[in-house]
Wavefront OBJ file of the C-alpha trace (Angstrom):
o trace
v -65.472 -31.679 71.251
v -61.874 -30.758 70.582
v -60.559 -32.465 67.468
v -57.383 -34.454 68.072
v -54.873 -34.137 65.252
v -51.659 -35.875 66.197
v -49.310 -36.638 69.036
v -45.573 -36.455 69.687
v -44.208 -37.898 72.912
v -46.260 -36.548 75.813
v -47.842 -33.860 73.627
v -51.075 -33.895 71.689
v -52.349 -31.271 69.276
v -56.005 -30.256 68.971
v -57.877 -27.584 67.020
v -60.503 -25.253 68.450
v -63.206 -24.391 65.942
v -66.078 -22.870 67.924
v -66.763 -20.277 70.606
v -67.820 -23.048 72.950
v -64.469 -24.808 72.535
v -62.648 -21.516 73.087
v -64.598 -20.777 76.227
v -63.973 -24.261 77.549
v -60.177 -23.573 77.666
v -60.410 -19.903 78.722
v -58.655 -20.370 82.099
v -55.853 -22.433 80.595
v -55.405 -20.043 77.654
v -55.029 -17.144 80.081
v -52.477 -19.162 82.060
v -50.381 -19.769 78.930
v -50.364 -16.125 77.873
v -49.452 -15.017 81.408
v -46.543 -17.444 81.541
v -45.298 -16.623 78.039
v -42.327 -14.291 78.237
v -41.989 -13.531 74.522
v -43.160 -10.222 73.144
v -45.156 -9.466 69.995
v -47.887 -11.884 71.056
v -50.742 -9.607 72.202
v -52.792 -10.594 69.179
v -52.694 -14.209 70.420
v -54.236 -13.362 73.800
v -57.580 -14.786 74.858
v -59.287 -11.390 75.061
v -58.322 -10.363 71.535
v -58.975 -13.729 69.883
v -62.213 -14.615 71.657
v -63.624 -11.137 71.085
v -62.693 -11.172 67.407
v -64.239 -14.606 66.850
v -67.466 -13.575 68.551
v -67.733 -10.350 66.542
v -66.639 -11.398 63.105
v -66.828 -15.210 62.754
v -70.550 -15.392 61.990
v -72.315 -17.850 59.669
v -70.885 -16.101 56.587
v -67.607 -15.075 58.134
v -64.251 -16.772 58.659
v -64.074 -20.069 60.635
v -61.806 -20.296 63.682
v -58.938 -22.723 63.339
v -57.014 -22.331 66.542
v -54.195 -24.829 66.863
v -53.282 -25.879 70.388
v -50.842 -28.338 71.998
v -51.543 -30.147 75.274
v -49.426 -32.152 77.707
v -51.933 -34.345 79.422
v -54.694 -32.016 80.645
v -52.468 -28.939 80.513
v -52.571 -26.479 77.601
v -49.024 -25.526 76.638
v -49.305 -23.605 73.335
v -51.772 -21.678 71.187
v -51.552 -20.633 67.530
v -54.715 -18.696 66.544
v -55.595 -19.113 62.854
v -58.772 -19.009 60.797
v -60.122 -20.256 57.471
v -61.345 -17.361 55.307
v -63.050 -17.364 51.950
v -64.459 -20.585 50.537
v -67.659 -21.222 48.589
v -66.701 -20.629 44.950
v -63.788 -18.417 45.994
v -60.298 -18.943 47.308
v -60.084 -20.628 50.714
v -57.220 -19.371 52.878
v -55.752 -20.523 56.179
v -54.393 -17.338 57.730
v -53.731 -15.355 60.899
v -56.823 -15.074 63.130
v -58.038 -11.472 63.096
v -56.833 -10.529 59.622
v -56.843 -7.631 58.704
v -56.979 -6.322 62.309
v -54.334 -8.488 63.975
v -50.852 -7.058 63.531
v -48.544 -9.994 64.196
v -48.845 -13.695 63.354
v -47.316 -15.506 66.286
v -47.579 -18.286 68.878
v -47.820 -18.251 72.679
v -46.124 -21.152 74.487
v -45.275 -22.061 78.040
v -41.591 -21.470 78.768
v -41.139 -24.960 80.268
v -42.473 -26.792 77.206
v -40.307 -28.796 74.777
v -40.093 -26.121 72.061
v -39.162 -28.406 69.182
v -41.878 -30.949 69.919
v -44.558 -28.323 70.466
v -43.734 -26.231 67.412
v -43.533 -29.389 65.333
v -47.086 -30.314 66.313
v -48.407 -26.806 65.679
v -47.152 -26.728 62.088
v -47.934 -30.405 61.425
v -50.403 -31.078 58.646
v -50.392 -27.662 56.994
v -49.918 -29.300 53.609
v -52.883 -31.620 54.143
v -55.565 -29.073 54.951
v -58.802 -28.426 53.055
v -57.819 -24.978 51.881
v -56.266 -23.571 48.702
v -53.370 -21.820 50.396
v -51.933 -21.275 53.869
v -50.683 -17.714 54.345
v -48.776 -16.534 57.386
v -47.873 -12.823 57.710
v -46.468 -10.802 59.272
v -44.332 -13.241 61.291
v -41.610 -11.735 63.503
v -38.333 -12.840 61.934
v -36.729 -13.811 65.282
v -39.721 -15.706 66.601
v -40.165 -19.440 67.260
v -42.822 -19.456 64.578
v -40.474 -18.035 61.919
v -37.997 -20.805 62.695
v -40.728 -23.439 62.510
v -41.993 -22.118 59.171
v -38.620 -21.627 57.494
v -39.185 -24.715 55.307
v -42.224 -23.092 53.679
v -42.022 -20.875 50.570
v -41.537 -17.222 51.379
v -43.858 -14.707 49.741
v -41.742 -13.343 46.945
v -40.940 -9.671 47.464
v -42.589 -9.533 50.882
v -40.732 -6.930 52.905
v -42.234 -5.536 56.063
v -41.090 -4.241 59.388
v -42.400 -2.644 62.539
v -41.030 0.589 63.972
v -40.368 0.546 67.736
v -39.175 3.126 70.219
v -37.000 1.300 72.762
v -37.984 2.904 76.075
v -35.727 0.764 78.277
v -32.805 3.143 77.688
v -34.606 6.024 79.431
v -34.808 6.328 83.218
v -37.626 8.916 83.167
v -39.577 11.257 80.947
v -37.014 13.961 81.699
v -34.205 11.655 80.616
v -36.052 10.900 77.362
v -36.596 14.581 76.661
v -32.995 15.443 77.502
v -31.781 13.005 74.830
v -33.859 14.551 72.056
v -32.121 16.762 69.499
v -32.413 20.527 69.736
v -34.807 20.710 66.768
v -37.003 18.000 68.195
v -37.207 19.744 71.551
v -38.043 23.045 69.898
v -40.760 21.552 67.700
v -42.360 19.691 70.560
v -42.379 22.733 72.843
v -43.864 24.831 70.055
v -46.653 22.336 69.429
v -47.551 22.190 73.107
v -47.494 25.954 73.506
v -49.655 26.583 70.439
v -52.188 23.983 71.525
v -52.245 25.341 75.074
v -53.473 28.673 73.773
v -56.875 27.047 73.314
v -57.032 25.891 76.939
v -55.293 23.888 79.628
v -53.733 20.630 78.397
v -54.588 17.512 80.375
v -53.538 13.891 79.724
v -55.051 10.715 81.179
v -54.958 6.941 80.666
v -58.420 5.396 80.588
v -58.923 1.654 81.095
v -61.772 -0.787 80.382
v -64.359 -0.549 83.148
v -64.211 3.234 83.147
v -67.649 4.616 82.292
v -66.234 6.574 79.356
v -64.037 3.862 77.884
v -66.452 2.568 75.226
v -67.542 6.077 74.240
v -63.945 7.201 73.890
v -63.057 4.181 71.743
v -65.896 5.091 69.418
v -64.701 8.696 69.343
v -61.166 7.529 68.395
v -62.649 5.463 65.563
v -64.790 8.390 64.428
v -61.721 10.645 64.339
v -59.788 8.001 62.397
v -62.594 7.644 59.876
v -62.651 11.370 59.263
v -58.862 11.313 58.685
v -59.375 8.474 56.197
v -62.076 10.433 54.456
v -60.190 13.732 54.364
v -57.063 12.080 53.013
v -59.034 9.977 50.497
v -58.008 6.661 52.001
v -59.979 3.504 52.545
v -59.511 0.814 55.231
v -60.919 -2.670 54.891
v -60.628 -3.136 58.658
v -62.740 -0.047 59.387
v -65.297 -1.147 56.805
v -66.114 -4.275 58.826
v -69.339 -3.806 60.785
v -69.149 -3.124 64.536
v -65.410 -2.722 64.614
v -65.688 -0.245 67.472
v -67.923 -2.641 69.432
v -65.205 -5.271 69.259
v -62.488 -2.845 70.394
v -64.580 -1.365 73.245
v -65.092 -4.852 74.757
v -61.404 -5.787 75.031
v -60.039 -6.474 78.528
v -57.507 -4.292 80.309
v -56.164 -4.050 83.859
v -54.628 -0.871 85.213
v -53.219 -2.589 88.313
v -51.499 -5.328 86.261
v -50.557 -2.796 83.585
v -51.837 -5.151 80.836
v -54.390 -5.261 78.079
v -56.280 -2.452 76.360
v -55.892 1.192 77.447
v -56.711 4.611 76.011
v -54.428 7.639 76.195
v -56.564 10.777 76.060
v -55.437 14.344 75.461
v -57.859 17.154 76.329
v -57.630 20.868 75.763
v -59.826 22.944 78.049
v -61.720 19.752 78.873
v -62.396 18.823 75.210
v -60.922 15.648 73.790
v -58.592 16.515 70.904
v -56.584 13.286 70.447
v -56.784 9.658 71.549
v -54.788 6.483 71.147
v -56.035 2.949 71.814
v -53.120 0.713 72.717
v -52.373 -2.614 74.307
v -49.757 -3.545 76.933
v -48.316 -7.005 77.335
v -45.008 -8.012 78.944
v -43.972 -4.339 79.223
v -44.508 -3.913 75.465
v -46.991 -1.290 74.265
v -48.744 -1.588 70.904
v -49.920 1.804 69.499
v -52.972 0.374 67.723
v -55.464 3.087 66.851
v -54.897 6.846 66.935
v -57.326 9.673 66.188
v -57.316 13.464 66.505
v -59.555 16.441 65.939
v -59.199 17.129 62.236
v -60.159 20.785 62.643
v -57.062 21.247 64.825
v -54.699 19.405 62.519
v -52.465 22.437 62.013
v -51.686 22.310 65.770
v -50.692 18.598 65.654
v -52.691 17.341 68.681
v -51.932 13.753 67.685
v -48.192 14.337 68.015
v -48.629 16.004 71.388
v -50.701 13.015 72.568
v -48.037 10.598 71.348
v -45.321 12.491 73.224
v -47.359 12.398 76.452
v -48.141 8.683 75.930
v -44.445 7.893 75.585
v -43.688 9.817 78.788
v -46.410 7.961 80.666
v -45.112 4.584 79.430
v -41.550 5.379 80.500
v -42.626 6.501 83.945
v -44.663 3.307 84.381
v -41.885 0.909 83.418
v -43.056 -0.058 79.929
v -40.046 -0.859 77.766
v -41.258 -0.467 74.166
v -43.563 1.800 72.157
v -44.503 -0.259 69.100
v -45.881 1.623 66.078
v -46.718 -1.712 64.444
v -46.363 -3.021 60.923
v -45.960 -1.224 57.605
v -43.112 1.294 57.675
v -43.775 5.001 57.271
v -41.703 8.159 57.616
v -43.609 9.387 60.669
v -43.115 6.015 62.390
v -39.386 6.140 61.734
v -39.231 9.619 63.234
v -40.591 8.267 66.509
v -38.581 5.007 66.655
v -35.025 3.885 67.272
v -35.158 0.258 66.126
v -37.001 -1.982 63.672
v -38.476 -5.449 63.910
v -38.094 -7.450 60.715
v -41.104 -9.433 59.585
v -41.534 -12.405 57.269
v -44.323 -13.763 55.094
v -44.949 -17.361 54.015
v -47.438 -18.906 51.593
v -48.014 -22.622 51.066
v -50.241 -23.285 47.990
v -52.173 -26.594 47.837
v -54.322 -26.080 44.691
v -54.039 -24.260 41.404
v -55.951 -21.378 42.939
v -53.448 -21.280 45.746
v -50.581 -21.283 43.287
v -52.053 -18.271 41.446
v -52.663 -16.478 44.731
v -49.185 -17.052 46.179
v -47.232 -16.911 42.934
v -48.944 -14.025 41.118
v -51.461 -12.160 43.232
v -49.481 -11.613 46.447
v -46.052 -10.826 44.987
v -47.017 -9.023 41.761
v -50.597 -8.055 41.033
v -51.725 -6.824 44.439
v -48.607 -4.623 45.023
v -49.060 -3.175 41.497
v -52.664 -2.208 42.226
v -51.633 -0.581 45.497
v -48.856 1.425 43.751
v -51.279 2.666 41.088
v -53.865 3.533 43.699
v -51.325 5.535 45.689
v -50.437 7.596 42.574
v -54.007 8.665 41.811
v -54.263 12.437 42.327
v -56.342 13.522 45.328
v -59.135 14.952 43.191
v -59.521 11.853 41.069
v -59.312 9.680 44.184
v -62.182 11.609 45.757
v -64.243 11.134 42.636
v -63.462 7.424 42.768
v -64.478 7.017 46.417
v -67.539 4.991 45.517
v -65.411 2.424 43.810
v -62.688 2.197 46.426
v -64.602 -0.345 48.519
v -64.421 -2.861 45.666
v -60.726 -2.175 45.082
v -59.845 -2.529 48.758
v -61.839 -5.725 49.075
v -59.447 -7.199 46.505
v -56.476 -5.706 48.321
v -57.606 -7.415 51.538
v -57.284 -10.841 50.058
l 1 2 3 4 5 6 7 8 9 10 11 12 13 14 15 16 17 18 19 20 21 22 23 24 25 26 27 28 29 30 31 32 33 34 35 36 37 38 39 40 41 42 43 44 45 46 47 48 49 50 51 52 53 54 55 56 57 58 59 60 61 62 63 64 65 66 67 68 69 70 71 72 73 74 75 76 77 78 79 80 81 82 83 84 85 86 87 88 89 90 91 92 93 94 95 96 97 98 99 100 101 102 103 104 105 106 107 108 109 110 111 112 113 114 115 116 117 118 119 120 121 122 123 124 125 126 127 128 129 130 131 132 133 134 135 136 137 138 139 140 141 142 143 144 145 146 147 148 149 150 151 152 153 154 155 156 157 158 159 160 161 162 163 164 165 166 167 168 169 170 171 172 173 174 175 176 177 178 179 180 181 182 183 184 185 186 187 188 189 190 191 192 193 194 195 196 197 198 199 200 201 202 203 204 205 206 207 208 209 210 211 212 213 214 215 216 217 218 219 220 221 222 223 224 225 226 227 228 229 230 231 232 233 234 235 236 237 238 239 240 241 242 243 244 245 246 247 248 249 250 251 252 253 254 255 256 257 258 259 260 261 262 263 264 265 266 267 268 269 270 271 272 273 274 275 276 277 278 279 280 281 282 283 284 285 286 287 288 289 290 291 292 293 294 295 296 297 298 299 300 301 302 303 304 305 306 307 308 309 310 311 312 313 314 315 316 317 318 319 320 321 322 323 324 325 326 327 328 329 330 331 332 333 334 335 336 337 338 339 340 341 342 343 344 345 346 347 348 349 350 351 352 353 354 355 356 357 358 359 360 361 362 363 364 365 366 367 368 369 370 371 372 373 374 375 376 377 378 379 380 381 382 383 384 385 386 387 388 389 390 391 392 393
């Protein structure tokens, strides 16, 4: 049974807390996401949220807390959240899919009363049975950011996403023509060196293809080797059956939406892959992997270049390298999306978390960890899981 929270005019808010409740509104959820014209909302789609809940919200996992708004029998808005932690630890209300989801956002029907709907979605945040409500990363220009502006910002939180605006290019040739001379030379050199090993071939593989699940697992395997070779650790990759979740996401080649895999082969052998998502002509470059043994030939960069060309030629308008800025992302992008973080503490634990852990202690640990020499970091691999578990929260 959907739990009714409050009403405002013709609108009523309810919270979905189980798979059964999610499945009961599947058709309406899909209708909302298809009508929603805003970008940066893939991680609020039914396929992503339902799959994540099924895979990771077990008896000991997070609890779904998906806020919805209805007008009569019609679903008009969805804000997917979850309650994580609890027991004797800190209980957090946060973005559903953390740490895998990349944007905290809302999907809403364009004909809805925005003020009334957003008011209902954020209603009662200060009355919940959690220690702290944390919302990050929220696109700075989104409806959600405007609705949350009365909440305390996370002190020192600065994040952004790097995006290559593809709408300014008429074709792959036009994109290439606008590159600088050095960029053109480097890209040609990489292709030529890689082609010495065999013929280059690029393809886009969609869910339903017999190799899709296997290729997703290969991309994850390649990424894990990169993490190992560079002495890094990822909390998201440490979660069991991550690849299973990704391989079961929906995608439609005809509609040009959902999950898709760009695959680069050399002489028939896969040397680089990228799992991405397309929604509203916006592409999210989610998970990339390449053959580590060929790293000197940069197969990952060649794959990215071919993916960008395919997106341009198929009318996609943005190549989104997602959150957390990095030099390589900036080199591929021509604009940034500013992101915000908010934290509303309700208990003393929440005050410590939002006032000390998030803005000061956690960033300090990350800075120290990044300064550890490679050799020492390798020796400390066994203890990194514990460190990164703390960094996750």
